[in-house]
C-alpha positions as CSV (number, residue, x, y, z in Angstrom):
1,M,-24.2,46.2,-53.5
2,G,-26.1,44.5,-56.2
3,L,-28.7,45.9,-58.6
4,R,-32.3,45.8,-57.3
5,P,-34.7,45.5,-60.3
6,L,-38.1,47.0,-60.2
7,K,-40.2,44.6,-62.3
8,R,-40.4,42.7,-65.6
9,Y,-42.5,44.0,-68.4
10,T,-45.5,42.2,-69.7
11,T,-45.3,43.5,-73.2
12,V,-42.8,45.2,-75.5
13,V,-45.1,48.3,-75.5
14,D,-44.8,48.5,-71.7
15,A,-41.0,48.3,-72.0
16,Q,-41.0,51.0,-74.7
17,K,-43.2,53.3,-72.6
18,V,-40.9,52.9,-69.6
19,A,-37.8,53.6,-71.8
20,Q,-39.5,56.7,-73.3
21,H,-40.2,58.0,-69.8
22,W,-36.6,57.6,-68.8
23,Y,-35.4,59.2,-72.0
24,Q,-37.7,62.2,-71.7
25,Q,-36.5,62.7,-68.1
26,A,-32.9,62.6,-69.3
27,V,-33.5,65.2,-72.0
28,H,-35.1,67.4,-69.4
29,D,-32.2,67.0,-67.0
30,L,-29.8,67.8,-69.8
31,E,-31.6,71.0,-70.6
32,M,-31.6,71.9,-66.9
33,A,-27.8,71.2,-66.8
34,R,-27.3,73.6,-69.7
35,R,-29.3,76.3,-68.0
36,N,-27.3,75.9,-64.8
37,L,-24.1,76.4,-66.8
38,T,-25.3,79.8,-68.0
39,V,-25.7,81.0,-64.4
40,E,-22.4,79.3,-63.3
41,G,-24.3,76.6,-61.3
42,Y,-21.5,74.1,-62.1
43,D,-22.2,71.9,-59.1
44,V,-25.8,71.5,-60.1
45,A,-24.9,71.0,-63.7
46,A,-22.5,68.2,-62.8
47,F,-25.2,66.5,-60.6
48,L,-27.7,66.8,-63.5
49,A,-25.2,65.4,-66.0
50,H,-24.9,62.3,-63.7
51,Q,-28.6,62.0,-63.7
52,V,-28.7,62.2,-67.5
53,V,-26.4,59.3,-67.9
54,E,-28.2,57.3,-65.2
55,K,-31.6,57.8,-66.8
56,L,-30.2,56.9,-70.3
57,L,-28.8,53.7,-68.9
58,K,-32.1,52.9,-67.3
59,A,-33.8,53.5,-70.6
60,A,-31.5,51.0,-72.2
61,F,-32.5,48.4,-69.6
62,A,-36.1,49.0,-70.4
63,L,-35.5,48.8,-74.2
64,E,-33.9,45.4,-73.7
65,G,-37.0,44.3,-71.8
66,R,-35.0,44.0,-68.6
67,P,-36.1,45.4,-65.2
68,V,-34.8,48.9,-64.5
69,P,-32.4,48.6,-61.5
70,R,-32.9,50.7,-58.4
71,T,-29.4,52.1,-58.2
72,H,-27.4,55.2,-58.9
73,H,-24.2,53.4,-59.6
74,L,-23.4,54.1,-63.3
75,D,-20.5,51.6,-63.4
76,E,-22.8,48.8,-62.1
77,M,-25.5,49.5,-64.7
78,A,-23.0,49.9,-67.5
79,S,-21.5,46.5,-66.6
80,Q,-24.9,44.8,-66.5
81,L,-25.6,46.2,-69.9
82,G,-22.3,44.8,-71.2
83,L,-20.7,48.2,-71.9
84,P,-16.9,48.1,-71.9
85,D,-15.1,49.2,-68.7
86,E,-13.1,51.8,-70.5
87,T,-16.3,53.7,-71.3
88,A,-16.7,54.6,-67.6
89,R,-13.1,55.1,-66.8
90,R,-11.5,56.8,-69.7
91,P,-11.1,60.6,-69.2
92,P,-12.3,62.7,-72.0
93,R,-9.8,63.9,-74.6
94,S,-9.0,67.6,-74.4
95,D,-11.2,68.3,-77.4
96,Q,-14.1,66.6,-75.8
97,R,-14.2,68.7,-72.7
98,L,-16.6,71.5,-72.1
99,R,-15.6,74.7,-73.8
100,G,-16.9,78.2,-73.1
101,G,-19.5,77.0,-70.5
102,A,-21.5,75.0,-73.1
103,L,-22.3,71.4,-73.4
104,P,-21.4,69.7,-76.7
């Protein structure tokens, strides 16, 4: 399943606005994930954490002036952005895991 891009940007300002939108959505989702942890909504927090990463990757596409792909596959987007494979596959070290129900 390949990436399906939305569109190309006509100006750098357009790309920056799109990136800012994705970034703001990611920040909002991160806050919602934190709130869900406080009420033991771990499943929702995990879903929202995935959304945060997805939206930050999409912001990166926009910042590069590239079309934002219509996909939820983090590994595909990371690969298209040239991120190393080990970024997506390496489990966190024990000191990087969540502690006490709080995000780092």
